[in-house]
N, C-alpha and C positions, 0 to 999 in steps of 0.2 A: 812788682814796680824796682824798674833799676836804677841803685844808688850811686851807680859808679859815674853816670853824667855827663851829659854831652860832652864831645869832643870839636871845642872850637880853635881857633887859630894853633898855638902852641901849648895853651895848657889843656891838659891832662887829667884824669884822678886816679885812683889806687883804691882797694877797698882794705880797713882791717878788724876785725874784730876780736870785740874783748864780750869775755861769756864774765869778768867777773866787774861787775859794777866802779868799783874800786878804779882800777887802773882806766876806765873810763873816763871819770870823776877825773882822775890827776891828771891826764891830758889834755885836757876841758880847762884843766887847773893855770897848766901854760899858757896860755891864751885868754882868759878870765878870770876876774875875782873868782875864790873859791865860791862863795856863798850865791853869784849864782850859774854854777859850773851845777851845783844840786841840785838848782831851780827844776836849770831844763830838763835835766835828768828828770825830777820830779814828776813832770808837766809832761814829759815824753811818755810814761808807766803808767798813769793815769789817765793817758787820750786812750779812745773808741777807736780810733783808724786803726785799719789791718796792720799799714808799718808807719809809724809816725816817724817822721823825723822837721828835722831842723836847722840851719845854718848858722854856722859858729864864725862869726869875722871875717865872712867871707873866704878865706881857710880851705874850711872844710865844712862837710855836712854830717850828721851824729842820725842815725836811724835807730828804731826800739825792735828788734826781730825777734818773734813770739815767734817758741817750734809748738808741731803738732801737740807735745805733753807741758805744752804751755813754759815752759825755759827760759827767759830772754837770755839777749844779748845782743849786745849796739854793733852796729855796724857803722864803721867810720870812714867817711871815700874825700883823703887828703886831695891836691891841686898836685900835681906832680914836681912843682915846681917849690914846694911848701912844707912836701914830703921828711924830708932829712933833718929840715931846720926843725921841724916840731920833734924827730926820732930823737931829735940833741935833747932840747927843751924836755922831753918826759926823762930821759934817762939823769939829766941834771938833778933835777927835783927828785928825785927816786933817792939818787943818793944824797942829797940834801937831808932829806926824813930819817934815810937809814942810819946815817953821818948822831943828827938829832937827838931820835931815838936811842940813839948807843951811848950817848955822852950825856943823856936823863940817867938812861941804868946804873952807871957809870957813878954818876954823882948824887942819886938814890944808896950805892954802898956806900959811899964815903961817908955818909950823912948816920945809915945805920952803924956800920963800923967805929964811928966816932963817938957817940955814945956811947 
């Protein structure tokens, strides 16, 4: 099954492969609430279809791909016009998450050292 989709009009798609579920969830969380992202990935993983897929807001399609060894990855097809915007959102979320975790460690260190 080809997920790069039909090429119609000026819209084209490009595929990204995520072997880490957390990265796929982060991408989806930039487009919809985190709980929906987790639920969507759980539904794909539970599916009995050979390559289950779902459309996310018309911006991308995500499919679960299982290798012959049973390893799973997520194939994401993004409309070319949306690709850079989505990648920028993911990068921004990653940086925000990193800074939040770093600040949490610093605050915890201050609490321990201040007692």
